[in-house]
C-alpha positions, 0 to 999 in steps of 0.5 A, a space after each residue: 801788329 804780331 808776326 802771328 795777327 792777320 796781317 803778317 799772315 795776309 802777307 805770308 799767303 800773298 807771297 807764296 801764291 805770287 811764286 806759283 809758276 801760272 799765277 798772274 796775280 791775285 785778284 782783289 776782293 770787291 769790298 778792296 776795290 769798293 774802298 779804292 773806289 770811294 777813296 778821295 781824288 788823287 791829286 797825283 798821276 801816279 795810278 793806283 796800285 792794289 796791294 796784293 795782300 788784297 787778294 787774300 782773306 784770313 779769318 780765324 775759325 770762329 772758335 778760335 781753333 785755326 784759320 781760314 784763307 782764301 786766296 783769289 788768283 788770277 791766272 797766266 793762259 797757257 798753264 793748267 787750271 787745276 794743277 795751279 790752283 792745286 799748287 797755290 793751295 800747297 805753297 799757301 798752306 805749307 808758308 802759312 803753317 810754317 810762318 806759324 810753327 816758327 813763331 811757335 803757334 801750332 794751328 790748323 790751317 783751311 786754304 780754298 783757292 778761287 781761280 777769278 780769271 784767266 789772263 790772256 798772253 800780251 798780243 793775244 786776244 
């Protein structure tokens, strides 16, 4: 695994997104959910947890000239959705750009943020 490879960028993007106030978590993509459901039955009783990176998708642009990053966020109730999504966009883009630059790579980054749901505060319904 290289410092500028997809797994590393997933971690950088997930960490940046989760640091944004109002982000309750990252929503795994359907492929991750299906893979977890199809996995062999676990014998222990510990709950299976998806890694935060499951809510991030990072792909090279087809011509290899940069990265496309998709962030699937669950937002906390009581935060302005548009402002929080814009903040996620900006922080993820800055974090990934900085990470690549620190490793001598200067490539364009396109970030898309999808808000998948708003999580209610505990105790409210």
